[in-house]
C-alpha atoms as one frame of an Amber mdcrd trajectory, in Angstrom:
protein
  53.841 119.774 147.794  57.157 120.310 149.538  60.324 121.292 147.749  61.872
 117.928 148.645  58.922 116.019 147.163  59.023 118.118 144.016  62.739 117.451
 143.665  62.274 113.666 143.920  59.425 113.739 141.393  61.705 115.658 139.038
  64.417 113.019 139.480  61.988 110.172 138.762  60.604 111.944 135.671  64.093
 112.766 134.387  65.320 109.218 134.944  62.323 107.822 133.045  63.039 110.133
 130.111  66.714 109.116 130.055  65.862 105.402 130.241  63.304 105.797 127.457
  65.854 107.638 125.324  68.492 104.963 125.934  65.978 102.216 125.175  65.096
 103.892 121.889  68.757 104.235 120.999  69.476 100.592 121.862  66.553  99.201
 119.862  67.200  99.722 116.137  64.140  99.975 113.885  62.993  96.899 111.981
  64.761  97.991 108.798  68.113  98.145 110.568  67.549  94.759 112.193  66.709
  93.096 108.873  69.697  94.607 107.071  72.203  93.773 109.805  70.861  90.258
 110.288  71.209  89.679 106.543  74.905  90.487 106.973  75.275  87.548 109.362
  75.048  85.228 106.355  78.087  86.905 104.802  80.071  86.883 108.028  79.267
  83.235 108.738  80.452  82.320 105.249  83.764  84.125 105.514  84.461  83.154
 109.129  83.995  79.443 108.444  86.045  79.482 105.239  88.912  81.334 106.875
  88.810  79.362 110.137  88.807  75.981 108.429  91.350  77.057 105.837  93.850
  78.254 108.431  93.085  76.056 111.444  91.139  73.051 110.248  88.115  73.780
 112.438  85.389  76.393 112.605  82.880  78.164 114.803  81.743  74.943 116.442
  85.146  74.905 118.133  86.075  78.579 118.296  82.765  80.151 119.345  79.897
  77.615 119.421  77.498  80.077 121.056  77.593  82.201 117.876  76.247  79.398
 115.673  72.722  79.609 117.112  72.517  75.840 116.794  72.794  75.996 113.015
  74.294  73.398 110.706  78.027  72.879 110.371  79.461  73.728 106.947  79.802
  71.043 104.295  83.222  70.073 103.000  85.379  72.750 104.640  88.955  71.647
 105.257  92.362  72.882 106.311  94.330  74.404 103.446  97.981  73.760 102.660
  99.177  77.275 103.515 102.637  78.656 104.136 103.072  80.428 107.467 102.737
  84.005 106.123  99.444  83.472 104.277  98.147  81.294 107.110  98.828  84.055
 109.625  96.907  86.582 107.508  93.954  84.205 107.119  93.851  83.574 110.881
  93.588  87.327 111.385  90.744  87.523 108.857  88.975  84.612 110.535  88.918
  86.178 113.985  87.914  89.541 112.543  84.830  87.868 111.081  84.108  86.014
 114.320  84.128  89.422 116.002  81.741  90.789 113.376  79.279  87.966 114.041
  79.413  88.642 117.770  78.959  92.402 117.345  75.981  92.036 114.999  74.300
  89.488 117.259  74.805  91.714 120.283  72.927  94.497 118.511  70.132  92.751
 116.585  69.996  89.165 117.796  70.818  85.977 115.989  69.414  83.228 113.807
  70.807  79.711 113.302  73.900  79.574 111.147  72.735  78.651 107.629  73.907
  75.488 105.947  76.938  76.372 103.818  78.792  74.377 101.198  82.520  75.137
 101.409  83.657  71.975  99.684  86.420  71.932  97.103  83.785  70.736  94.634
  81.707  73.880  95.185  84.676  76.155  94.495  85.588  74.010  91.483  82.098
  74.627  90.083  82.553  78.368  90.575  85.871  78.252  88.756  84.474  76.123
  85.925  81.633  78.613  85.438  84.056  81.535  85.461  86.458  79.958  82.963
  83.658  78.573  80.822  84.694  74.914  80.822  85.411  72.093  83.279  88.985
  72.330  84.508  91.167  69.255  84.793  92.171  68.581  87.469  89.290  70.381
  89.225  90.241  73.601  90.995  90.861  73.068  94.703  91.049  76.171  96.947
  92.648  74.176  99.739  95.599  72.985  97.635  98.061  75.856  98.183  98.483
  79.585  98.894  97.499  80.887  95.461  94.444  78.669  95.173  93.247  79.683
  98.629  93.740  83.365  97.840  91.720  82.921  94.650  88.981  81.217  96.655
  89.128  84.053  99.175  88.906  86.581  96.338  85.258  85.599  95.931  84.110
  86.596  99.412  85.131  89.901 101.131  84.380  92.062  98.107  80.813  90.746
  97.986  80.388  91.679 101.646  81.958  95.084 101.094  79.551  96.010  98.308
  76.625  94.911 100.465  77.713  97.130 103.363  78.149 100.125 101.071  74.604
  99.637  99.804  73.062  98.854 103.205  74.454 101.995 104.809  71.919 104.164
 102.988  68.977 102.335 104.580  70.006 102.297 108.240  68.395 104.808 110.595
  69.864 104.085 114.016  73.150 105.826 114.783  74.659 102.859 116.589  73.655
 100.520 113.772  75.327 102.788 111.220  78.451 103.028 113.360  78.602  99.250
 113.598  78.122  98.801 109.877  80.745 101.447 109.068  83.233  99.772 111.390
  82.682  96.355 109.833  82.782  97.821 106.325  86.209  99.326 107.005  87.590
  95.928 107.994  85.967  94.255 104.966  87.624  96.795 102.703  90.939  96.011
 104.367  90.512  92.275 103.879  89.625  92.705 100.229  92.577  95.023  99.612
  95.021  92.624 101.270  93.768  89.664  99.213  93.863  91.661  95.988  97.359
  92.985  96.763  98.707  89.496  97.441  97.196  88.313  94.162  98.458  91.386
  92.295 101.972  90.498  93.442 101.403  87.161  91.714  99.406  88.596  88.783
 101.425  86.993  85.997 101.968  83.733  87.831 100.509  80.900  85.739  97.996
  78.724  87.515  99.195  75.326  86.394  97.864  73.460  84.464  95.002  75.703
  83.360  96.798  77.953  80.871  95.731  81.178  82.597  97.584  83.472  84.946
  96.300  84.800  88.269  95.210  88.165  86.845  93.205  86.518  84.079  91.445
  84.271  86.573  90.473  87.194  88.828  89.027  88.910  85.757  86.953  85.825
  84.926  85.726  85.553  88.537  84.748  89.228  88.583  82.921  88.874  85.278
  80.976  85.941  86.709  79.983  87.919  89.811  78.731  90.751  87.614  76.806
  88.302  85.444  75.160  86.568  88.400  74.290  89.909  89.987  72.180  90.677
  86.907  73.072  94.334  86.608  74.080  96.220  83.500  76.716  98.237  85.358
  80.253  96.971  85.761  80.741  96.642  89.532  83.531  94.121  89.405  87.035
  94.146  88.001  89.973  91.820  88.441  93.344  92.860  89.825  94.328  94.260
  86.423  91.434  96.548  85.609  89.452  96.666  82.427  89.341  99.963  80.579
  87.431 102.585  82.579  89.220 105.660  81.296  91.201 106.189  84.488  94.739
 106.178  85.857  95.933 108.185  82.852  97.673 105.156  81.413 100.217 105.002
  84.237  99.041 101.647  85.595  96.428  99.041  84.950  96.669  97.760  88.483
  93.398  97.505  90.372  94.085  96.419  93.933  91.133  98.499  95.207  88.098
  98.138  92.982  86.007 101.306  92.608  84.274 103.468  90.024  85.933 106.167
  87.901  85.899 108.528  90.906  87.347 105.824  93.170  84.107 105.449  95.108
  83.145 101.913  96.134  80.296 100.138  94.385  77.163  98.966  96.197  74.951
  95.909  95.889  71.486  95.109  97.178  70.478  91.907  99.022  68.906  90.624
  95.795  72.204  91.011  93.950  74.171  89.440  96.804  71.928  86.374  96.985
  71.918  85.973  93.198  75.716  85.816  93.300  76.229  83.633  96.372  73.552
  81.153  95.310  75.400  80.839  92.010  72.044  80.708  90.238  71.660  84.339
  89.171  68.414  84.372  91.133  67.507  85.395  94.660  64.674  82.856  94.739
  66.709  79.779  93.755  69.055  78.643  96.494  72.313  76.912  95.683  76.019
  77.608  95.545  77.446  78.431  98.941  73.945  78.228 100.501  72.385  74.951
  99.273  69.057  75.505 101.049  69.228  79.298 101.161  70.519  82.004 103.446
  68.784  82.841 106.731  67.008  85.913 108.076  63.880  87.825 107.125  65.133
  89.198 103.803  66.577  85.936 102.468  63.524  83.927 103.540  61.169  86.463
 101.993  62.890  86.175  98.633  62.816  82.367  98.796  59.078  82.608  99.478
  58.548  84.849  96.461  58.029  88.172  98.251  58.648  91.440  96.432  61.365
  93.659  97.907  58.871  96.533  98.180  57.297  94.626 101.072  60.475  94.797
 103.146  60.749  97.206 106.050  63.507  99.101 104.244  61.808  99.329 100.851
  64.987  98.057  99.184  65.099  98.419  95.387  66.003  95.206  93.552  69.160
  96.583  91.965  71.708  99.293  92.129  71.477 100.997  95.473  73.216 104.359
  95.539  76.032 103.818  93.040
């Protein structure tokens, strides 16, 4: 064999190895795909709530290709927001649209799940948190404070999921994507909590509770629905955790006693977002259930040990 022929064979062999390596890098393992696709449910929920709240329309108008032909949300409407809060919510909305696009580019898509973003759904959440029916019913679309309280429910749930999911991803690019999205989720949650902390003692008329007290009730409800014994949720004025040396009770970034973020598993996330305290009983924001392999498996009664990632039911890392 001539030197020229040998050289060309070497080039072909080397190119094949490089292409194979790239292909392996670009194709995350099944575990990564399942975990990232599960996150689409969370991003769809936030994107639609923020888009409708700020603009009066959602993904069907802004980015219809990202919906995968799924159902439009129920009851979402434009909120009565002042320009400053509206501008922040528009930023959040397009951040979440970007997250949907990035996840789909990496692991594919499924149809947008049916979501209930009606004022009645949020009123039910608030009634459950307060422990009695409020009169008039809570409406997140009424004004700035109400919309911020409605928003309080969402980014923190996503953040805790991403913290937990990170431990199960294997592909470098998948972990980079998740870390990048998690950073933005943390930012959204901190902004919402800071805006509410500024209004902490503001009474929410006519309910007889101030903003801080309501965030505490909402956090307690999320913990209760998540069915864990650990306290992963605190309002904007933190409950006693033996920290901050008595200098402040403020809690604009929720974390454990070492200021490390909490994690939640898919089971915990679904139990909260369904509003049923169960991953197998759909409801709440997802009337017929979330989409993707993990959510469907739970609805069909599968045990989490059968998942590609071997996800434990509760707890995660923290």
